[in-house]
N, C-alpha and C positions, 0 to 999 in steps of 0.2 A: 648358423655358423658362417663366419666371414670367409671370403675367398682365400686370404693369406693363411688363416688357420686350416682350412680344408687342404690347402696345398701342402702345408707343413706335416699334417698327420697322415695324408694318403699318398704323398709323393716323396717329400724330403726325408721324413724318418725312415721309410722302408729303403730308400736309396742309400742313406748313410749307413743303415745296418748291413747292407750288402757290401758297401766299400770297406766296412770295419772287419767283416768276417774275411773277405778275400785278401786285403792287404795286411790284416793282422796275421792270417796264416803265412803269408809270404815273409812277414817280419820274423815270426816265431821260427820258421824253417831255417832262415838264414843264420840265426843265433847258434844252430847246431854245428856251423862251420867255424865257430870261434870269432875271434876279432873284437872289436869294441862296439858293435851294433851300428856300424856306419851304414850298411845297406838297409838295416831296419829303419834308420832315420830317413833314408830316401823313401821308404815305403810310407812313413808318416807324412813326408811332404807331398807325395802323390795324394794320399788321404785328404790332407788340407786343401790341395788345389781342387780336387773333386767336389768337396763340400762347399767351397766358395763358388765354384762355377755353377753348381746345381742350384744353390740358393740365389744366385744372381749378385754376388758381392764383388765389386771391383775395388782393388787396393792400389792406392798411389803411394809409393815409398820415396822418401826424401832423406838424403844424407848417408847413403851407403859409402860414399866416397871417403867418409871419415875413418872407415874400418880397414884393417889389414887382412886380406884373405888368409885363411888358415890360423889366425891368431885365436887365443882363448879370451873370452869376455865373460862378465857377468852382466846380462842385459837386465835392466830394471824398468819395468813398465807400469803404467796405471792399468786399472782393470775395470772394464766397462761391460763386458759381455762374455758369454760362453765362447763366442766367436773369436776372441782375442787369441786363443791357442792357434786355430787354423790360420788366422791372419799372420801371426808371428812365425810360425813353423813354415808357412808357404812363402814368406817374404824375405826371411833372413838367410842368406846362403852360408850357414854354419851349422856345425853338428851340435844341436840343441838338446839339453836335458833340463828336467825340472826336479825340484824337491816336492813330493806330494804326500798326503796323508796315507798312512799304511793301508787303510781300508780300501783304497782304490786298487790295490794289488789283487784283490779278490774278484774284480769284475772280469768276466770272460773277454778274452782278446785284448781289450784296452789295459786291463791290469796285468795280464801275462806279458804284453809288450813292455809295459813300464819296468816290471821286475827283472826282465831278462836282457835289457838293452841299455844298461848304464844309468838309469834314472835312480834317485834316492827316495826310498818310501820310508817315512818317519812316523813313529808313534808320537802324536802330539802331546800325550799326557807324560810320556817318559822318553823324551828324545835322547838318542845316543849321540851326545855331543862329540865324543872321540871319533866315532864312526863317521859322523858328517864331515868332521875336519879332514880325516883321512880320505874321504871320497872326494871332497873339494880339492884338496892338494894334488890329487892324481889327475884332475881335469886337463891341465896342459899337456902332459905326457901322452894322454890318450886322444889329444886333438878335439876335445869337447868344450863346449861353452854352457853356461847356466842362464835360465830365465827365472826371475823372481817377480811376484806381484806384492810389493810391500804394504799395500793398503789392507790386505787380508781378506778382502770381500769385494764384490762388484758394486760400482757406483749406480745408484738408481737415477740420479739427476744429472750425471754427466761430469760433475765437479770431482776434483782429485781430493780425496781424503788424506789424513795424515799418514805418513809412511812410518811403519814400525822399524825401529833401529835394529831389532834382532835379525831382520831379513838381510842385513848388510854384513853379518858376521862372516860367512864364507869368503866374501870378497876381501874383507879387511884382514882376515887371518892369513890368507894366501897371497895377498898383493895382487890379485888378478885385477886388471883395469875394469871399471864400471862404466857401462854404456847406457845412459838414460834414454828411454823410448817414450814417445807420445803417441798414444792410440786414440784417434779422434773419429767418432761416428759409428763405431761398432755397436753402441747401445741401441741405435735406431734398427739395426738388423734384427737383434733379439733383446728385448728389455728384460731386466732382472724380474723374476717372478711371473713371467708369461712364457707360454709354449709357442706362441705364433712367431714366425720368422718372415722377414720382408726383404726383398732386394735393396741394395743400397751401396753407397760409396764409403770407403774407409780410407783415412789418411794415416800413414805411419811416418812419424818423423824420427830419424836416427840422429841423436845429438853426438857431439864429439865425446870421445872416451875421457873419463876422469882416472888419472893414475893414483893408485894408493900405495903407501908403503905397507909391507906385511907387519902386522902387530898381533902377536899370539893371543894377548888378553886385553883387547880394547875395553875401554871404560863405557859405561852406559852413556855418559854425557857425550863422549866422542862419537858414538854410534848415532845418538839422536841428532847431533849436529850434521853428520854426513847425511843422514836421512832427510833432514830439512833442506839441505843444499841440493840434493838431487831432486826432491820434490819440486822445488822452485823452478828448476829447469824444465821438468816434465809438465807441470801444471799451466804454464802461461798460455800455450795454444789450446789446450784441452779446455781449460776454464772459459777461454774466450768464445769457443764454439758453444759451450753450454749456456753462457750468458746471452748469446745472440738468439737463442731459440725462444 
């Protein structure tokens, strides 16, 4: 057993379990007081910071000056690692929510947090499109933003795969500005298909927002064109790092 695998199994996983139980309990308790889950998201940010610090991940963020504090955005990121979630939640000073598969809601603490703090859990076989639209439309009034990973899976080699047009439906239907994000280096912290984690440096580039007009029924061609446009912005720095390795 390598040092990093030993460290992951006997130190990192037990530590993250404790963080999840303690902060998950605080998050759930706060939802009893009502509101939109804002304090619960603060717990999620603490959870993210603790995971990154315990693992030894240092994140350099560039481009936050492009964003307006308190605004609502749809953040669109490439996906390299399980660590992308703590990187984004810990680095972006916004109330972030995700659209996740319904089965995650059954996980203790994590699933309970998602289902009670404003995240959207979706049955991928039978998605409630009207429910998703109503949820996305309510984001600005609740002071929430959305994160999507339009590749649909994590990259093994670091290159950015094709973005799925369907991931952009909430942004296009609501007219919420899209913010492309380039996540670089998280795959070296935890590679897809491996349990081992390693300390490392991650670079997060926040690109200028793309303003979209609200279109209730966007065409597949329009969604694919938008997905390709956003992917091109995201992929330049990400692919350059992958090619340099």
